Structures are given as C-alpha cells and as structure tokens.
C-alpha positions in Angstrom: 38.6 -161.2 -11.5 37.1 -161.0 -8.0 34.0 -159.4 -6.6 33.1 -155.8 -7.2 31.9 -154.3 -3.9 31.1 -150.6 -3.4 33.6 -148.8 -1.0 30.8 -148.0 1.5 29.9 -151.7 1.9 33.5 -152.7 1.9 34.3 -150.3 4.8 31.4 -151.7 6.7 32.3 -155.4 6.0 36.0 -155.0 6.6 35.8 -153.0 9.9 32.7 -154.8 11.0 34.4 -158.2 10.8 37.5 -156.8 12.4 35.5 -155.7 15.4 33.6 -158.9 15.6 36.7 -161.1 15.6 38.4 -158.8 18.2 35.4 -159.0 20.5 35.7 -162.8 20.2 39.1 -162.4 21.8 41.4 -163.2 18.9 44.8 -161.5 18.8 44.9 -158.3 16.7 48.0 -159.3 14.6 46.4 -162.4 13.2 42.9 -160.9 12.9 44.1 -158.0 10.7 46.5 -160.0 8.7 44.2 -163.0 8.2 41.2 -160.8 7.2 43.3 -158.8 4.8 44.4 -162.0 3.0 40.8 -163.3 2.8 39.6 -159.9 1.4 42.5 -159.7 -1.0 41.6 -163.1 -2.4 37.8 -162.3 -2.5 38.3 -158.9 -4.1 41.1 -159.7 -6.5 42.7 -163.0 -7.7 45.7 -164.9 -6.6 47.9 -162.2 -8.1 46.5 -159.7 -5.6 48.1 -161.6 -2.8 51.4 -160.2 -4.0 50.5 -157.1 -2.0 51.3 -159.1 1.2 55.1 -159.4 0.8 55.3 -155.9 -0.9 53.7 -154.3 2.2 55.6 -156.3 4.8 59.1 -156.1 3.2 59.7 -152.3 3.7 58.9 -152.8 7.4 61.2 -155.9 7.7 64.0 -153.9 6.2 63.3 -150.6 8.0 66.4 -149.4 9.8 64.4 -147.0 12.2 62.4 -149.9 13.6 65.5 -151.6 15.0 65.4 -149.1 17.8 62.4 -150.9 19.2 64.0 -154.1 20.5 67.0 -152.1 21.7 64.9 -149.7 23.8 62.8 -152.5 25.1 66.0 -154.4 26.1 67.5 -151.4 27.8 64.3 -151.0 29.8 64.2 -154.8 30.7 67.8 -154.6 31.9 67.3 -151.6 34.1 64.1 -153.1 35.5 65.9 -156.4 36.3 68.8 -154.5 37.9 66.3 -153.1 40.5 66.9 -149.5 39.4 63.2 -148.7 39.5 62.9 -149.8 43.2 65.9 -147.7 44.1 64.6 -144.7 42.2 61.2 -144.7 43.9 62.9 -145.1 47.2 65.1 -142.0 46.6 62.3 -139.8 45.3 60.0 -141.0 48.1 62.4 -140.1 50.8 63.2 -136.7 49.3 59.5 -135.8 48.9 57.9 -137.7 51.7 57.5 -134.8 54.0 55.2 -132.9 51.6 51.4 -133.4 51.7 50.6 -135.7 48.9 54.3 -136.2 48.5 54.2 -139.9 47.9 51.7 -139.6 45.1 53.8 -136.8 43.6 56.9 -138.9 44.1 55.1 -141.7 42.2 54.4 -139.4 39.3 57.9 -138.0 39.2 59.5 -141.4 39.4 57.2 -142.6 36.6 58.2 -139.6 34.5 61.9 -140.5 34.9 61.0 -144.1 34.3 59.2 -143.1 31.1 62.5 -141.6 29.9 64.1 -145.0 30.3 61.2 -147.3 29.3 59.2 -146.9 26.1 56.7 -149.5 27.2 53.7 -148.8 29.3 52.8 -152.0 31.1 56.2 -152.1 32.9 55.8 -148.8 34.5 52.2 -149.3 35.8 52.9 -152.8 37.1 56.2 -151.9 38.7 54.8 -148.8 40.4 51.7 -150.8 41.4 53.9 -153.3 43.2 56.3 -150.8 44.8 54.3 -147.5 45.3 50.8 -148.7 46.0 51.5 -150.7 49.2 53.8 -147.9 50.4 51.0 -145.3 50.0 48.2 -147.4 51.4 50.3 -148.2 54.4 50.8 -144.4 55.1 47.0 -143.9 55.0 46.7 -142.5 51.5 43.3 -142.4 49.8 43.3 -145.4 47.5 41.8 -143.4 44.6 44.6 -140.8 44.6 47.2 -143.5 45.0 45.9 -145.6 42.1 45.2 -142.6 39.9 48.7 -141.3 40.3 50.2 -144.7 39.4 48.1 -145.1 36.3 48.5 -141.5 35.1 52.3 -141.6 35.7 52.6 -145.0 34.1 51.0 -143.8 30.8 53.6 -141.1 30.3 55.9 -143.7 28.8 53.9 -143.4 25.5 54.7 -139.7 25.3 58.1 -139.0 26.8 61.0 -140.1 24.6 62.3 -142.7 23.9 58.7 -143.8 23.2 58.2 -146.9 21.1 54.9 -145.5 19.8 56.7 -142.4 18.5 59.2 -144.6 16.6 56.4 -146.6 14.9 54.4 -143.4 14.2 57.5 -141.8 12.5 58.0 -144.9 10.3 54.3 -145.0 9.3 54.0 -141.3 8.7 57.5 -141.1 7.1 58.8 -138.6 9.5 61.9 -137.9 11.5 61.9 -139.9 14.8 64.2 -137.4 16.5 61.8 -134.5 15.7 58.9 -136.4 17.1 60.8 -137.2 20.2 61.8 -133.6 20.8 58.2 -132.4 20.0 56.8 -134.7 22.7 59.1 -133.6 25.5 57.3 -130.5 26.4 53.7 -131.9 26.3 54.9 -134.9 28.3 56.5 -132.7 31.0 53.4 -130.4 31.0 51.1 -133.4 31.7 53.4 -134.8 34.3 53.5 -131.4 36.0 49.7 -131.1 35.9 49.3 -134.4 37.6 51.8 -133.5 40.4 50.0 -130.2 40.9 46.6 -131.8 41.1 47.7 -134.4 43.6 49.5 -131.9 45.8 46.6 -129.4 45.7 44.0 -132.0 46.5 46.1 -133.2 49.5 46.8 -129.7 50.7 43.1 -128.8 50.7 42.2 -132.2 52.4 45.3 -133.6 54.2 43.5 -136.9 54.9 43.8 -137.8 51.2 47.6 -137.8 51.2 49.2 -137.3 54.6 52.9 -136.4 54.8 55.0 -139.2 56.2 55.7 -139.0 60.0 58.7 -137.1 61.3 60.7 -140.2 62.4 60.6 -141.6 58.9 62.0 -138.4 57.2 65.7 -138.2 56.3 68.2 -135.4 56.8 69.5 -133.1 54.0 72.9 -134.9 53.9 71.1 -138.2 53.5 69.0 -136.8 50.7 72.2 -135.7 48.8 73.7 -139.2 49.3 70.6 -140.8 48.0 70.6 -138.6 44.9 74.1 -139.8 44.3 72.9 -143.4 44.1 70.7 -142.5 41.2 73.5 -140.8 39.2 74.3 -143.7 36.9 70.7 -144.3 35.5 70.1 -140.6 35.3 73.4 -140.1 33.4 72.3 -142.9 31.1 69.0 -141.1 30.3 70.8 -137.8 29.7 73.3 -139.4 27.4 70.7 -141.3 25.3 68.4 -138.3 24.9 71.3 -135.9 24.6 72.8 -137.6 21.6 69.4 -137.7 19.9 68.6 -134.1 20.6 72.0 -132.7 19.6 71.8 -134.8 16.4 75.1 -136.6 17.2 73.4 -140.0 16.7 70.2 -141.3 15.2 67.6 -142.8 17.6 68.7 -146.3 16.6 72.3 -145.5 17.4 71.2 -143.9 20.7 69.2 -147.0 21.5 72.4 -149.0 21.0 74.3 -146.7 23.3 71.5 -147.0 25.8 71.5 -150.8 25.7 75.3 -150.8 26.3 74.8 -148.3 29.1 72.2 -150.5 30.7 74.8 -153.3 31.0 77.1 -150.9 32.7 74.4 -149.6 35.1 73.5 -153.1 36.0 77.1 -153.9 36.7 77.5 -150.9 38.9 74.5 -152.1 40.9 76.0 -155.6 41.0 73.1 -157.2 39.2 74.9 -158.2 36.0 74.7 -162.0 35.6 73.5 -164.6 33.1 70.1 -164.8 34.7 69.4 -161.1 34.3 70.6 -161.0 30.7 68.6 -164.1 29.7 65.4 -162.9 31.3 65.8 -159.4 29.7 66.5 -161.0 26.3 63.4 -163.3 26.4 61.2 -160.4 27.6 62.5 -158.3 24.7 61.9 -161.0 22.2 58.3 -161.4 23.3 57.5 -157.7 23.4 59.2 -156.8 20.1 57.7 -159.8 18.3 54.2 -158.8 19.4 54.6 -155.2 18.1 56.1 -156.3 14.8 53.4 -158.9 14.1 50.7 -156.3 14.7 52.5 -154.0 12.3 52.6 -156.7 9.6 48.9 -157.6 10.0 47.6 -154.0 10.2 49.7 -152.7 7.3 48.3 -155.3 4.9 44.8 -154.6 6.1 45.1 -150.8 5.6 47.1 -151.2 2.4 44.2 -153.2 0.9 41.6 -150.6 2.2 43.5 -147.7 0.7 44.0 -149.6 -2.6 40.3 -150.1 -2.9 39.7 -146.4 -2.6 39.2 -146.2 1.2 41.4 -143.0 1.5 39.2 -141.0 -0.8 36.1 -142.4 0.8 37.1 -141.3 4.3 38.2 -137.9 3.0 35.0 -137.2 1.2 33.0 -138.5 4.2 34.8 -136.1 6.5 34.4 -133.2 4.0 30.7 -134.0 3.7 30.2 -133.2 7.4 30.8 -129.6 6.5 32.8 -129.0 9.6 35.9 -127.3 8.2 39.6 -128.2 9.2 39.2 -127.8 13.0 36.0 -129.9 12.9 37.7 -132.6 11.0 40.6 -132.6 13.4 38.3 -132.9 16.4 36.4 -135.8 14.7 39.7 -137.6 14.2 40.7 -137.1 17.8 37.3 -138.4 18.9 37.6 -141.5 16.7 41.1 -142.1 18.2 39.6 -141.9 21.7 36.8 -144.3 20.9 39.1 -146.8 19.3 41.4 -146.4 22.3 38.7 -147.9 24.4 38.8 -151.2 22.5 42.0 -151.6 20.5 45.7 -152.0 21.1 47.8 -148.7 20.5 49.9 -150.2 17.7 46.8 -151.3 16.0 45.1 -147.9 16.2 48.2 -146.3 14.8 48.4 -148.6 11.8 44.7 -148.5 11.1 44.3 -144.7 11.4 47.5 -142.9 10.7 48.0 -143.9 7.1 44.5 -142.7 6.4 44.5 -139.6 8.6 47.9 -138.1 7.8 47.3 -137.5 4.1 43.9 -135.9 4.9 45.6 -133.5 7.4 48.3 -132.7 4.8 45.6 -131.9 2.2 44.1 -129.3 4.5 47.4 -127.6 4.8 49.1 -125.8 7.7 47.3 -122.4 7.3 43.9 -123.1 8.9 45.7 -124.3 12.1 47.9 -121.3 12.4 51.1 -123.2 11.4 53.6 -122.1 8.8 55.1 -125.2 7.2 53.8 -128.7 6.4 56.7 -130.2 8.5 55.3 -128.4 11.5 51.8 -129.6 10.7 52.8 -133.3 10.5 54.9 -133.0 13.7 52.0 -131.3 15.5 49.5 -134.0 14.5 51.9 -136.7 15.5 52.3 -135.4 19.0 48.6 -134.8 19.3 48.2 -138.5 18.4 50.6 -139.5 21.1 48.9 -137.4 23.7 45.6 -138.9 22.6 46.9 -142.4 22.9 47.8 -141.7 26.5 44.1 -141.1 27.2 43.2 -144.5 25.6 45.2 -146.2 28.3 43.1 -144.7 31.1 39.7 -144.7 29.4 37.3 -147.3 30.8 36.0 -149.9 30.0 39.1 -151.4 28.3 42.0 -149.0 29.1 45.1 -151.1 29.5 46.5 -149.3 32.5 43.3 -150.1 34.4 43.9 -153.8 33.9 47.6 -153.7 34.5 46.9 -152.1 37.9 44.0 -154.5 38.6 46.6 -157.3 38.4 48.7 -155.9 41.2 46.2 -154.0 43.4 45.0 -155.6 46.6 41.9 -157.8 45.9 39.6 -155.9 48.3 39.8 -152.8 46.0 36.8 -153.1 43.6 37.3 -152.6 39.8 34.8 -149.6 40.0 37.2 -147.8 42.3 40.0 -148.3 39.8 37.8 -146.8 37.1 36.9 -143.9 39.3 40.5 -143.2 40.3 41.3 -142.8 36.6 38.6 -140.2 35.8 40.2 -137.0 37.3 43.5 -137.8 35.5 41.6 -138.5 32.3 40.0 -135.0 32.6 43.5 -133.5 33.0 44.7 -135.4 29.9 41.7 -133.9 27.9 42.8 -130.5 29.1 46.3 -131.2 28.0 45.2 -132.4 24.6 43.0 -129.3 24.1 45.9 -127.0 25.1 48.2 -128.7 22.6 45.5 -128.2 19.9 44.9 -124.5 20.7 48.5 -123.6 21.2 50.6 -125.7 18.6 53.7 -123.8 19.9 53.7 -126.2 23.0 54.7 -128.9 20.5 56.6 -127.0 17.8 58.6 -124.7 20.0 61.4 -127.1 21.1 62.0 -128.8 17.7 62.4 -125.3 16.1 64.9 -124.3 18.8 66.9 -127.5 18.2 66.7 -127.7 14.5 66.6 -124.0 13.8 
C-alpha cells in the first residue's frame, strides 16, 4: 500500500507541482498525465495504475468528440480557400462609410468567422493579417484596431460550433446541441456590445476610426453583388447550425455535413486541389491531437484527485466560506478567470468542470431563480464559455494577445496590445454579469427550440 497523505496536503502538492512544471514551460498534456501517473504510483500500488486506461478509454470511444476534428477540418478548408479574406473584403466595403466602420466590420466578420471556425487562434491571426494593416492604413487608432480584432477573434469560443462547448458537454455529460443553442444569444450579445462600443467611440471622436474616403466607397448595386459572393459560405453556416438546432442531425453529423460542404465551397471558389486538402488535413491532425492529449492527461489527473476525496474537500472548503450559493458561484467564476491567465482552455475545463459541476448541482436550481436542473447545468456551462472568452484577453498570458503580437507591426509595443484589450475585457465582464443576473439570456432560446 502507498503513502497516506491528508487531502489538504495532497491538494497543495498536486496543484503546486502542476503549476511549477507549467511555469518551467512543459506542455500541459504531458505535465498533467505524467504527474498523475507518479501520484497514482506513490499513493497506491501498481494496481492503482489501472485507473489510467479506465479514464482514457471512455474518451477514446466517445462519439461526440469526433465532431472536433471535423469542425477543425472544415475551418482549415475554408481558411485555405481564401473565404476569410473575401468575407472581410465584403463586410469592409459594405460598412466602410460608417465612422468606426472598419473596426465594426472586423468584429462582424469575426462573428461570422466564429460560426465557421471553432478555434480561436485562426480568427485572431487571420484578422490580424488582413484587417490590421487595412485599418492602420486608413488612420485608425491602433488600440481600437487591435482591440476589435482580439475581442472579435475570441468569439469563436462561444458562438457555435465551438470546440470548447463540445468538450464541455462531454465532460459534464450534457447535450452538445443544447449548449450550442444556449450560447448563441450571449455570443451575439457580446458581439453587438463590441460593435456598439467601437462605433460610439468613433462617433464621439472621429479621429479614432475615420470613415473611408468617398472615392473608395462602393455603390449599392456593387454591395449587393459582393453579398452574392458570400452566399456559399453563409449557406454552409446556415445549413450546419440549422440541422443542429432543428434536431435533424447530431452535432457530429452536422460536422460531417459541414466538412463536405467546405469541399464544395472551396471548389466554387476554385481553390480545391491536393495542396489545399493536404495542408488542411495536417493542420487538423496537429490541432486535434493537441486537444485530445490534453484531455487524456487532465482527465487522469482530476480522476485521481476526485478519487482521493478532492471533490468533498473543495465542496466543504467552499461551504466553509459561508458565502451561500451566489457567493460560491462568484468564487468559481473568479477561480476560472485567474486560471485563464495562466492555463490552456482545455486544461482549465478538465481540471475545474468535473469538480465544479457536481457542487453546482448540489446547490440546486432554486437559489439562482431557475426551475430545473437541466437549466442549471446549461446555464453554468454557458457562463463557463463566456468566462473562458475573458481568459483569452486577460493579461499577462491571454492567448489572443500573443496571437496578435505575432502578426502586429513590430513598432507597436506589447503594452499597447495589453491596453487595447482592457476596454473589451470590461465589456466581457459586463456580459458575464448580465448572464449571471438574467439566466433567461441563456435559457430562453433552448426552451424555445426544445419546448
């Protein structure tokens, strides 16, 4: 028999060593998995190592997760086919005449992009390459330009088909479709808030976001023709989300349809060749493998922690604060934000959700003004997604900040990139608080769809 360690010390040692190794720059997947195996052996005996396959196998055989590589592949195909450039071009010409129009166009294009791409990095990098030079050339304030790219880019986490939502649903044993539908309204609400903010700031102070000069604007007829160019990718989004929302197909089947559709869209845009398919496939392989490995590692780590009584420990620690249900929820949100500054989103999900969801369920729907447990779990899931969006923008280690740093002109200092994220971070906090105070923002649409 292995060592007997009290749960308080175990918590400290497990999460302490996790942080130490991550700070040393080791990849999350191998840190969590490796540590878990070490602790399993120290705490138990060689038989305890049987937990490893028993935790991983349900994930390996989980049907829902097969949507992940499909959605990533669909996004890669559309990106390689140059759809994103075209789309920004269209929205840019349609909105260019408005004050702050280009920044608004960036956010709207990112929102549409988020509905095609469940991965964040792609949106921020692509928009940084296309939209940033366009805005700087037209005399936009760099902070507004960069802020709108990063804020728009992070919407991919929230707006379906989001990969994070798929993993969340698998971990929390929930319906993927419901989570998708619940996230639509908060996603559009945030997107609208960003657009409003950018346009208002530019209207009050036109030097921040000047409209494009008269000679560059296009006629109404030209605008209609441009919108026609975008019909294929837009139709694809409508079909993919439509079959999920109407319940005709599961998210996995919809992802299959989307992938097939991406081939057709690429063909329409005359970009379908071996090179494109090969690059998209390799990109998909890398991205999916990373996500799945992190899931494997983290699920063993948390499995061991829960097995050693971690769940009860966290629950009693939260109850001992004497804060009541709302207080506990706020503490959870705060913990997620802090973790978001340092960890990868898949990692946070697998470390926190298996511990948090049962605690939320134990508190019941009543204190939060909800009627059923299903509503409660759905509401918490979408709150989690909104929260993760913030983690992408929060300095010092928000991913979006570094994605943008990679493509921004070198003369823009990192501090400016941090500063440009702050107003949008504030808007996200407002959005999160609204979703907490008015759960209907989240539960309204799923109720409408599922009756």
